[in-house]
C-alpha positions as CSV (number, residue, x, y, z in Angstrom):
1,X,15.2,8.8,14.4
2,X,12.4,7.8,13.0
3,X,11.6,11.2,11.6
4,X,14.7,12.0,10.5
5,X,15.1,8.9,8.1
6,X,11.1,9.6,7.3
7,X,12.4,13.6,5.8
8,X,14.9,11.6,4.0
9,X,12.7,9.1,2.0
10,X,9.7,10.9,1.5
11,X,11.7,14.0,0.4
12,X,13.3,11.2,-2.2
13,X,11.9,12.2,-5.8
14,X,10.5,9.1,-7.1
15,X,11.8,7.3,-10.0
16,X,14.3,10.1,-10.1
17,X,17.2,9.2,-7.4
18,X,18.3,5.9,-6.1
19,X,20.0,4.9,-2.9
20,X,22.7,2.6,-2.9
21,X,24.1,2.8,1.0
22,X,22.3,4.4,3.4
23,X,24.0,4.6,6.9
24,X,23.1,5.9,10.5
25,X,25.6,6.8,12.9
26,X,25.3,7.2,16.9
27,X,25.7,11.3,16.6
28,X,22.8,11.5,14.5
29,X,24.5,11.8,10.9
30,X,23.3,9.9,8.0
31,X,25.5,9.3,5.2
32,X,23.5,8.4,1.9
33,X,25.4,7.4,-1.5
34,X,23.2,6.4,-4.8
35,X,23.0,7.5,-8.1
36,X,20.7,10.3,-9.4
37,X,19.2,10.5,-12.6
38,X,20.8,14.2,-13.8
39,X,22.6,16.8,-11.3
40,X,19.0,18.8,-11.3
41,X,17.7,15.5,-9.4
42,X,19.7,15.3,-7.1
43,X,20.2,19.5,-6.3
44,X,16.1,19.5,-6.0
45,X,16.5,17.1,-3.4
46,X,19.1,18.5,-1.3
47,X,17.1,21.6,-1.2
48,X,14.2,20.2,-0.2
49,X,16.1,18.3,2.7
50,X,17.4,21.4,3.7
51,X,14.1,23.1,4.0
52,X,12.9,20.3,6.4
53,X,12.6,21.4,10.4
54,X,14.2,18.2,11.2
55,X,17.6,18.7,8.9
56,X,20.0,20.4,10.3
57,X,22.1,20.5,7.5
58,X,22.9,18.3,4.3
59,X,26.5,18.1,2.9
60,X,27.5,17.2,-0.7
61,X,31.0,15.0,-0.7
62,X,31.0,13.7,-4.1
63,X,29.3,14.1,-7.6
64,X,30.4,12.5,-10.6
65,X,28.9,11.3,-14.1
66,X,28.5,7.4,-14.0
67,X,27.2,5.2,-16.8
68,X,24.7,2.8,-15.8
69,X,23.1,0.6,-18.5
70,X,24.3,3.0,-21.1
71,X,22.5,5.7,-18.9
72,X,24.8,8.6,-18.0
73,X,24.0,9.0,-14.5
74,X,25.0,11.4,-11.6
75,X,26.7,9.4,-8.7
76,X,26.8,11.0,-5.4
77,X,27.4,11.0,-1.8
78,X,26.3,13.1,0.8
79,X,25.7,13.3,4.8
80,X,22.5,15.0,6.4
81,X,22.6,16.0,10.0
82,X,19.6,15.4,12.4
83,X,18.4,18.2,14.4
84,X,15.6,17.9,17.2
85,X,12.5,19.5,16.4
86,X,9.5,19.8,18.6
87,X,6.0,21.1,18.1
88,X,4.5,22.8,20.7
89,X,0.9,21.3,21.6
90,X,-1.3,23.5,23.3
91,X,-3.9,21.7,25.7
92,X,-6.9,22.1,24.0
93,X,-4.8,19.5,21.6
94,X,-4.2,22.2,18.9
95,X,-0.1,22.3,17.6
96,X,1.6,25.7,17.0
97,X,4.6,25.0,14.7
């Protein structure tokens, strides 16, 4: 579970997306809601997550405009499904994959 959460956090564009709720269910699904600076920031984030070897899918449930402090931000809700990934480690200690 730590690797999945790490992927979600490290792929987040700094100062462009803010997570308000983060929930991990027993079946490995992670629900996120928050705000993004703009639609492009959110789309870029989702695309990066979909390329991760630890993420099976990202489903956007909702996006909408939301004013916070006079700024027009994008509110979002999405769910991320984790997938198991195992690196092949050779006997000499190098990794493949």
